[in-house]
C-alpha positions as CSV (number, residue, x, y, z in Angstrom):
1,M,-0.1,0.2,-0.2
2,D,1.2,3.5,-1.0
3,P,2.3,5.6,2.3
4,A,0.1,8.6,1.1
5,A,-3.1,6.1,0.6
6,A,-2.5,4.8,4.7
7,K,-2.4,8.3,5.7
8,A,-5.3,9.6,3.9
9,L,-6.9,6.1,4.9
10,G,-5.8,6.6,9.0
11,A,-7.1,10.3,9.0
12,A,-10.6,9.0,7.7
13,L,-11.0,6.2,10.1
14,A,-9.3,8.7,12.7
15,I,-11.8,11.7,12.1
16,G,-14.5,9.1,11.2
17,L,-14.7,6.6,14.0
18,G,-13.7,9.6,16.7
19,A,-17.1,11.3,15.6
20,I,-19.7,8.4,15.7
21,G,-19.5,8.4,20.0
22,P,-19.9,12.4,20.6
23,G,-23.1,12.5,18.1
24,L,-24.5,9.7,19.5
25,G,-23.4,11.2,22.9
26,I,-24.8,14.2,21.9
27,G,-28.0,13.1,20.2
28,M,-29.0,10.6,23.4
29,A,-28.1,14.2,25.9
30,V,-30.5,16.3,23.9
31,R,-33.0,13.2,23.7
32,G,-33.1,12.6,27.6
33,A,-33.2,16.4,28.2
34,M,-36.1,17.1,26.2
35,E,-37.7,14.2,28.2
36,A,-36.6,15.4,31.5
37,L,-38.7,19.1,29.9
38,G,-41.4,17.4,29.4
39,R,-41.6,15.7,32.6
40,N,-40.4,18.8,35.1
41,P,-40.8,22.3,32.7
42,E,-39.9,24.3,36.1
43,A,-36.4,23.0,36.0
44,A,-35.7,24.1,32.5
45,G,-32.4,26.1,33.8
46,D,-31.1,23.4,35.1
47,I,-31.6,20.9,32.9
48,R,-30.5,22.9,29.9
49,T,-27.2,24.0,32.0
50,T,-26.5,20.3,32.6
51,M,-27.1,19.4,28.4
52,I,-24.8,22.0,27.5
53,I,-21.9,21.0,30.0
54,G,-22.2,17.4,28.8
55,A,-22.9,18.3,25.0
56,A,-19.2,20.0,25.4
57,L,-17.4,17.9,27.0
58,A,-18.8,15.3,24.2
59,E,-17.8,17.8,21.4
60,A,-14.0,18.0,23.3
61,V,-13.7,14.0,22.1
62,A,-14.9,14.8,18.5
63,I,-12.2,17.8,18.5
64,Y,-9.1,15.4,20.0
65,A,-10.2,13.1,16.9
66,F,-10.1,15.9,14.5
67,V,-6.6,16.8,15.9
68,I,-5.2,13.1,15.6
69,A,-6.2,13.0,12.5
70,I,-4.6,16.3,11.4
71,I,-1.6,15.3,13.0
72,I,-1.8,11.6,10.8
73,A,-2.6,13.6,7.2
74,F,0.0,16.3,7.6
75,V,2.9,15.2,10.2
76,V,3.2,11.6,10.1
């Protein structure tokens, strides 16, 4: 296999697989928040704050995967 093709494949797999988990996690968090808001609308502020913090932490994992993909593509 050509080294350039291996780098491209590695970078694509890194960002592709690295984005699946955070995407699913954020989707599940939003679903849970919407269900909680439906059951207890008075707690909207607390639920929203917790959901945003959780989404930011999950998004950080996707950013790490993106950085690894960039490193594989351009540095290695």
